[in-house]
C-alpha positions in Angstrom: -22.3 3.2 41.6 -23.4 0.6 39.0 -22.1 0.6 35.4 -25.4 -0.3 33.9 -26.6 1.3 30.7 -30.0 1.3 29.1 -30.1 -1.4 26.3 -32.2 0.8 24.1 -30.9 4.4 24.3 -27.5 3.8 26.0 -27.9 6.3 28.9 -26.7 5.5 32.4 -29.1 3.9 34.9 -28.5 4.9 38.5 -29.2 2.6 41.4 -32.9 2.4 42.2 -34.0 3.6 38.8 -35.0 1.9 35.6 -36.6 -1.5 34.9 -35.3 -5.0 34.1 -37.0 -7.0 31.4 -36.2 -10.7 31.2 -37.2 -13.0 28.3 -38.1 -16.7 28.6 -34.6 -17.6 27.2 -33.0 -15.7 30.2 -31.9 -12.7 28.1 -32.1 -9.6 30.3 -32.5 -6.0 29.2 -32.2 -2.9 31.4 -34.2 0.2 30.5 -33.8 3.7 31.9 -37.4 4.8 31.4 -40.8 3.5 30.2 -40.3 5.2 26.8 -37.4 2.9 26.0 -39.2 -0.2 27.4 -42.3 0.5 25.3 -40.4 1.1 22.1 -38.4 -2.2 22.7 -41.7 -4.1 23.2 -43.0 -2.6 20.0 -40.0 -4.0 18.2 -38.4 -0.7 17.3 -34.8 -0.8 16.3 -32.6 1.8 18.2 -30.4 2.2 15.1 -33.2 4.1 13.4 -34.4 6.3 16.3 -32.6 9.6 16.2 -32.3 10.3 20.0 -30.7 6.9 20.7 -26.9 6.7 21.2 -26.7 3.7 18.8 -28.2 5.9 16.0 -25.7 8.7 16.8 -22.8 6.3 16.7 -23.9 4.8 13.4 -24.2 8.2 11.8 -20.8 9.3 13.2 -22.2 12.1 15.3 -20.7 10.8 18.6 -18.0 8.3 19.5 -18.8 4.9 20.7 -18.2 4.1 24.4 -14.6 3.4 25.1 -13.3 5.3 22.0 -11.1 8.3 22.2 -10.8 11.2 19.9 -7.1 11.3 19.1 -7.3 14.7 17.6 -8.2 16.2 21.0 -5.9 14.1 23.1 -2.4 15.7 23.1 -1.2 13.2 25.7 -1.6 10.2 23.4 0.1 11.8 20.4 3.4 9.9 20.8 2.2 6.5 19.8 2.4 4.9 16.4 -0.7 4.3 14.4 -1.2 1.1 12.4 -2.6 1.8 8.9 -4.4 -0.5 6.6 -2.0 -0.9 3.7 -4.7 -1.9 1.2 -6.8 1.1 2.1 -3.8 3.4 1.7 -2.9 2.0 -1.7 -6.5 2.3 -2.8 -6.9 5.9 -1.7 -3.6 6.9 -3.5 -4.8 5.1 -6.6 -8.1 7.1 -6.5 -6.2 10.3 -6.0 -4.0 9.6 -9.0 -7.1 8.8 -11.1 -8.9 12.0 -10.1 -5.8 14.0 -10.8 -5.6 12.6 -14.3 -9.3 13.2 -14.9 -9.0 16.8 -13.7 -6.0 17.3 -16.0 -7.9 15.8 -19.0 -10.9 18.1 -18.2 -8.7 21.1 -18.1 -7.2 20.2 -21.5 -10.6 19.8 -23.0 -11.8 23.2 -21.7 -8.6 24.8 -23.0 -9.1 23.3 -26.4 -12.7 24.5 -26.5 -11.6 28.1 -25.6 -8.9 28.0 -28.3 -11.4 26.9 -30.9 -13.8 29.7 -29.9 -11.1 32.3 -30.0 -9.9 31.1 -33.4 -13.3 31.7 -34.9 
């Protein structure tokens, strides 16, 4: 079985199915159905068409090909994960900021309530 995927929508193309489109500069594109071929010739971008796998990957609805969901794989849970140190520092900084902002808001509301009760 061939490992060919449709260039436009990303679905599998089985032997004897689909079409091959070759440009003058020898770029070749495989399409699973005429719908994909026609949209490609119209110049549509698969990143903006909702039923394409490229759109779904961009929006985070499905995983890209070759990626694994580590939350579901219990077999691969014993390996170390490399973290981006800058990203971690930045997120902790934001958490501290939001915590300070929440504390400040609570103090303001408490002061307002005290002033209302004093009247």
